[in-house]
C-alpha positions as CSV (number, residue, x, y, z in Angstrom):
1,M,-29.2,24.2,-12.8
2,N,-26.4,25.7,-15.0
3,F,-24.5,26.6,-11.9
4,I,-24.8,23.1,-10.6
5,R,-23.5,21.6,-13.9
6,D,-20.7,24.1,-14.0
7,C,-19.8,23.3,-10.4
8,R,-19.6,19.6,-11.1
9,A,-17.5,20.2,-14.2
10,H,-15.0,22.3,-12.3
11,H,-15.1,20.3,-9.1
12,P,-15.9,16.7,-10.1
13,I,-16.0,13.9,-7.5
14,I,-13.9,10.9,-8.1
15,A,-13.3,7.7,-6.0
16,A,-11.0,4.7,-5.6
17,I,-11.4,1.4,-3.8
18,D,-8.4,-0.8,-3.0
19,L,-9.7,-4.3,-2.4
20,G,-6.7,-5.9,-0.8
21,T,-5.8,-9.2,0.8
22,N,-6.4,-7.8,4.2
23,S,-8.5,-4.7,3.9
24,C,-11.1,-2.9,1.7
25,R,-10.3,0.8,1.5
26,L,-12.3,3.6,-0.1
27,L,-11.4,7.2,-0.7
28,I,-13.8,9.8,-2.2
29,V,-12.4,13.2,-3.2
30,R,-13.6,16.4,-4.8
31,L,-11.2,17.5,-7.5
32,N,-10.2,21.1,-8.2
33,V,-9.8,21.0,-12.0
34,A,-8.2,24.4,-12.3
35,S,-5.6,23.5,-9.8
36,E,-5.1,20.1,-11.4
37,R,-4.5,21.6,-14.9
38,S,-2.1,24.2,-13.6
39,N,-0.1,21.5,-11.9
40,F,3.4,21.1,-13.3
41,L,3.5,17.6,-12.0
42,R,0.8,16.7,-14.4
43,I,1.1,12.9,-13.7
44,F,1.3,13.4,-9.9
45,S,-1.4,15.6,-8.4
46,K,-0.5,18.0,-5.7
47,S,-2.3,17.5,-2.4
48,F,-4.3,20.7,-2.9
49,S,-5.7,19.5,-6.2
50,W,-8.4,17.5,-4.3
51,K,-10.2,17.5,-1.0
52,V,-11.2,14.3,0.8
53,I,-15.0,14.2,1.4
54,D,-15.4,10.6,2.6
55,S,-13.4,7.5,3.3
56,Y,-13.8,4.0,4.6
57,S,-11.5,1.2,5.7
58,R,-12.3,-2.2,7.1
59,V,-10.3,-5.4,7.6
60,I,-12.0,-8.1,5.6
61,R,-9.2,-10.8,5.5
62,L,-10.1,-11.7,1.9
63,G,-6.9,-13.8,1.6
64,E,-7.7,-15.9,4.7
65,G,-6.6,-19.5,4.0
66,L,-4.9,-18.7,0.7
67,H,-1.6,-20.1,2.0
68,H,-2.9,-23.6,1.8
69,T,-5.7,-23.4,-0.8
70,P,-6.0,-21.4,-4.0
71,L,-9.6,-20.5,-3.2
72,L,-11.3,-17.6,-1.5
73,S,-13.5,-18.9,1.3
74,D,-17.2,-18.3,1.3
75,N,-16.9,-16.3,4.5
76,A,-14.1,-14.1,3.0
77,I,-16.3,-13.4,0.0
78,E,-19.2,-12.5,2.2
79,R,-17.1,-10.1,4.2
80,A,-15.8,-8.5,1.0
81,I,-19.4,-8.1,-0.4
82,E,-20.6,-6.6,3.0
83,S,-17.7,-4.1,2.9
84,L,-18.4,-3.2,-0.7
85,Q,-22.1,-2.7,0.1
86,I,-21.0,0.0,2.6
87,C,-18.8,1.5,0.0
88,K,-21.7,1.5,-2.5
89,K,-23.9,3.4,0.0
90,K,-21.2,6.0,0.5
91,L,-20.7,6.3,-3.3
92,D,-24.4,6.8,-3.8
93,R,-24.4,9.8,-1.5
94,Y,-22.3,11.7,-4.1
95,A,-22.4,12.4,-7.8
96,V,-19.2,10.4,-8.4
97,S,-18.1,11.0,-12.0
98,K,-15.2,8.5,-12.0
99,L,-14.6,5.3,-10.0
100,R,-12.0,2.6,-10.2
101,I,-11.9,-0.5,-8.0
102,V,-8.7,-2.5,-8.0
103,G,-8.2,-6.1,-6.6
104,T,-4.7,-7.1,-5.7
105,E,-2.9,-10.3,-4.6
106,A,-5.8,-12.2,-3.1
107,C,-7.8,-11.7,-6.3
108,R,-4.8,-12.5,-8.5
109,R,-4.1,-15.7,-6.6
110,A,-7.5,-17.1,-6.1
111,K,-8.9,-19.4,-8.8
112,N,-12.5,-18.5,-7.8
113,A,-12.0,-14.7,-7.8
114,E,-14.6,-14.5,-10.5
115,V,-17.3,-15.5,-7.9
116,L,-16.5,-12.3,-6.0
117,I,-16.2,-10.2,-9.1
118,D,-19.5,-11.5,-10.6
119,R,-21.4,-10.9,-7.3
120,A,-20.0,-7.4,-6.9
121,K,-21.2,-6.6,-10.5
122,K,-24.6,-8.3,-10.3
123,E,-25.6,-7.3,-6.7
124,L,-23.9,-3.9,-6.4
125,G,-23.2,-2.7,-10.0
126,L,-19.5,-2.4,-9.0
127,S,-16.7,-3.6,-11.4
128,I,-13.5,-4.9,-9.9
129,D,-10.4,-4.6,-11.9
130,V,-7.9,-7.3,-10.9
131,I,-4.4,-5.8,-11.5
132,N,-1.1,-7.5,-11.9
133,A,1.9,-6.9,-9.6
134,K,3.5,-4.5,-12.1
135,E,0.4,-2.3,-12.2
136,E,0.2,-2.4,-8.4
137,A,3.8,-1.2,-8.2
138,R,3.0,1.6,-10.7
139,L,0.0,2.7,-8.8
140,A,1.9,2.7,-5.5
141,L,4.5,5.0,-7.1
142,R,1.7,7.2,-8.4
143,G,0.3,7.5,-4.9
144,C,3.6,8.0,-3.0
145,S,5.6,10.2,-5.4
146,A,4.9,13.4,-3.5
147,V,6.9,12.0,-0.5
148,L,10.0,11.2,-2.5
149,D,13.1,13.4,-2.5
150,R,13.5,14.7,-6.0
151,R,17.2,15.4,-5.5
152,L,18.0,11.7,-5.5
153,E,18.2,9.8,-8.7
154,Y,17.1,6.4,-7.6
155,S,14.5,5.0,-5.1
156,V,13.3,1.8,-3.7
157,I,9.6,1.6,-2.8
158,F,8.2,-1.3,-0.9
159,D,4.6,-2.2,0.0
160,I,4.1,-5.0,2.6
161,G,0.6,-6.1,1.8
162,G,-1.7,-8.8,3.1
163,G,-0.8,-11.5,0.5
164,S,2.5,-10.3,-1.0
165,T,5.2,-7.7,-0.7
166,E,5.9,-5.5,-3.8
167,V,9.4,-4.0,-4.1
168,S,10.1,-1.5,-6.9
169,F,13.3,0.1,-8.3
170,I,12.6,3.7,-9.3
171,K,14.5,6.1,-11.5
172,K,14.1,9.9,-11.6
173,I,13.3,11.4,-15.0
174,D,14.2,15.0,-15.5
175,K,11.8,17.1,-17.5
176,K,12.7,20.4,-19.2
177,R,9.7,22.2,-17.8
178,G,11.3,24.1,-14.9
179,V,12.7,22.0,-12.2
180,V,10.0,19.3,-12.4
181,S,11.1,15.7,-11.9
182,L,9.0,12.6,-12.6
183,F,9.7,9.0,-11.7
184,E,9.2,5.7,-13.4
185,V,9.3,2.1,-12.3
186,I,12.4,0.4,-13.8
187,D,11.7,-3.0,-12.4
188,S,9.7,-4.6,-9.6
189,V,9.5,-7.9,-7.8
190,S,6.6,-9.4,-6.0
191,L,7.5,-11.5,-2.9
192,P,5.0,-14.2,-2.0
193,H,5.0,-13.0,1.6
194,G,2.2,-10.9,3.1
195,V,1.0,-10.2,6.7
196,V,-2.1,-12.4,6.3
197,T,-0.9,-15.4,4.4
198,S,2.5,-15.6,6.1
199,S,0.9,-15.2,9.6
200,E,-1.4,-18.1,8.9
201,A,1.6,-20.2,7.7
202,L,3.6,-19.3,10.8
203,A,0.6,-20.2,13.1
204,Q,0.5,-23.7,11.7
205,S,4.2,-24.3,12.1
206,P,5.3,-26.7,14.9
207,D,8.4,-24.6,15.5
208,I,7.6,-20.9,15.4
209,K,11.1,-19.8,16.0
210,A,12.4,-21.8,13.1
211,A,9.5,-20.7,10.9
212,R,10.2,-17.0,11.6
213,A,13.9,-17.5,10.7
214,D,12.9,-19.2,7.5
215,L,10.6,-16.3,6.6
216,L,13.4,-13.8,7.3
217,E,15.8,-15.8,5.2
218,S,13.3,-16.2,2.3
219,V,12.7,-12.4,2.1
220,Q,16.5,-11.7,2.0
221,S,17.1,-14.5,-0.5
222,L,14.3,-13.3,-2.9
223,L,15.7,-9.7,-2.7
224,K,19.3,-10.7,-3.3
225,D,19.1,-11.1,-7.1
226,F,16.9,-8.0,-7.4
227,S,19.5,-6.0,-5.5
228,N,22.4,-7.3,-7.5
229,K,20.6,-6.8,-10.8
230,H,20.2,-3.1,-10.2
231,S,23.5,-2.5,-8.3
232,I,21.5,-1.2,-5.3
233,Q,24.5,-1.5,-2.9
234,E,26.5,0.6,-5.3
235,H,23.8,3.3,-5.3
236,I,23.8,3.2,-1.5
237,N,27.5,3.7,-1.4
238,N,27.2,6.6,-3.8
239,Q,24.4,8.1,-1.6
240,N,22.1,8.6,-4.6
241,I,19.2,6.3,-3.6
242,Q,16.4,6.5,-1.1
243,M,13.9,4.0,0.3
244,L,10.2,4.5,0.9
245,G,7.8,2.2,2.7
246,T,4.0,2.2,2.4
247,S,1.9,-0.2,4.4
248,G,0.2,-0.7,7.7
249,T,3.4,-2.4,9.0
250,V,5.6,0.6,8.2
251,T,3.2,3.3,9.5
252,T,2.5,1.3,12.7
253,L,6.2,0.8,13.5
254,A,6.8,4.5,12.9
255,A,4.0,5.4,15.2
256,I,5.5,3.2,17.9
257,H,8.9,4.8,17.4
258,F,7.4,8.2,17.9
259,G,5.5,7.1,21.0
260,L,2.1,7.8,19.8
261,V,-0.7,6.6,22.0
262,Q,-3.2,6.8,19.1
263,Y,-2.3,6.5,15.4
264,S,-2.3,9.8,13.5
265,R,-1.8,9.9,9.7
266,K,-0.8,13.6,9.9
267,A,2.0,12.7,12.3
268,I,3.3,9.8,10.3
269,D,2.9,10.5,6.5
270,G,6.1,11.9,5.1
271,T,8.3,11.3,8.1
272,I,11.8,9.9,7.8
273,L,13.3,7.4,10.2
274,N,16.8,5.9,10.5
275,T,16.7,2.3,9.5
276,S,18.4,1.5,12.8
277,S,15.3,2.9,14.6
278,F,13.0,0.6,12.6
279,L,15.2,-2.4,13.5
280,K,15.0,-1.5,17.2
281,V,11.2,-1.3,17.1
282,I,11.2,-4.6,15.2
283,D,13.3,-6.3,17.8
284,N,11.0,-5.1,20.5
285,I,7.9,-6.4,18.7
286,L,9.5,-9.8,18.1
287,E,10.0,-10.1,21.8
288,I,6.3,-9.6,22.6
289,K,4.5,-12.6,23.9
290,E,0.9,-13.4,23.3
291,T,0.1,-12.8,27.0
292,D,1.7,-9.3,26.8
293,T,-0.3,-6.2,26.2
294,P,0.8,-4.8,22.8
295,H,1.4,-1.2,22.0
296,P,-1.9,0.8,21.7
297,C,-1.1,1.5,18.0
298,I,-1.3,-2.3,17.3
299,A,-5.0,-3.1,16.9
300,P,-6.5,-5.8,19.1
301,N,-6.0,-9.3,17.7
302,F,-3.5,-7.9,15.2
303,L,-0.3,-8.7,17.0
304,E,0.5,-11.7,14.8
305,Y,0.2,-9.4,11.7
306,A,2.6,-6.9,13.3
307,I,5.1,-9.6,14.1
308,T,4.9,-11.0,10.5
309,G,5.1,-7.6,8.9
310,S,8.1,-6.8,11.1
311,L,9.9,-9.9,10.0
312,I,9.3,-9.0,6.3
313,L,10.5,-5.4,6.9
314,K,13.6,-6.7,8.7
315,G,14.5,-8.8,5.7
316,I,14.1,-5.8,3.5
317,C,16.2,-3.6,5.7
318,L,19.0,-6.2,6.0
319,N,19.1,-6.8,2.2
320,L,18.7,-3.2,1.1
321,P,20.7,-1.4,3.8
322,V,19.7,2.2,3.0
323,D,20.4,4.3,6.2
324,K,17.0,6.0,6.2
325,I,13.4,5.1,5.3
326,R,10.7,7.5,4.3
327,V,7.2,6.6,5.5
328,A,4.1,7.1,3.4
329,D,0.5,6.7,4.6
330,R,-0.7,6.6,1.1
331,G,-0.4,4.2,-1.8
332,V,-2.5,2.4,-4.4
333,R,-5.8,4.3,-3.7
334,E,-4.0,7.6,-4.1
335,G,-2.4,6.3,-7.3
336,V,-5.7,5.4,-8.7
337,L,-7.1,8.8,-7.9
338,N,-4.1,10.5,-9.6
339,D,-4.8,8.4,-12.7
340,L,-8.5,9.4,-12.7
341,A,-7.6,13.1,-12.1
342,A,-5.1,13.1,-14.9
343,A,-7.8,11.9,-17.3
344,I,-10.2,14.7,-16.6
């Protein structure tokens, strides 16, 4: 028994759930405490500090209909509860010592989010923490920091979500412990455009071509003041800034660029693409018709999301013309896990 307690103390199991506008995603890992405590990047765990023992991801479309009503639909709430029930079963298989569930844009926007939160607590014993946009940006940085180039002073991280797009301006902070560098969010902006809500708005437009142009223009317009405020173009000219994208849109477009017939996280996470390559893939996607067979990395019935996400990404690329984009198949979940690991 002492051996079991000692094993759990040195290798605790922690878990994170990201309840997003489009998907519910769970990650359960076994932490190596000795490795964690010897980690110079104390705030950002190295990959070998934990081992993934279970995961789960399902599209739940929680934000369905939020573009025209400030309420979560009954069907969306049921889908979320069903997904959380599956997560609960997985969590119950392990002696999870720490768990955090975060709700993002759909939960922030919906006036009846408490209905979902109360049901999750009463029926499943799960507590959902609805986080604001700044906390979401911080967690995204926590999750993606290992992919950033520490030689560059500034970074822009963007996350194209289901209900919104978060864009953060990051600065490197040098520490005096060896060559370690940490990062902090200087500022962030939340764009009211996500692949779910914006796709629904586009679908209801009588003029799709004009609606797409309006979406592209809106993204650029909303980012213009943010870019000017932080002199991002000047940093680009001085070549001391990088851009990193994390989301299904970015990872899917990268997979298409590399010609993958089946998506592979290992092949995509941490890769670097020229922005011009992204723009070429985007232009190809925007030319796809509903009757065409989409790329195998685009899930069935998700072409509209790929098109909408591509438009949002194009607006980002045109307004923040960094020549290369780093791709991260990680984000809020990993950021939550890094927080939990740092507290042990």
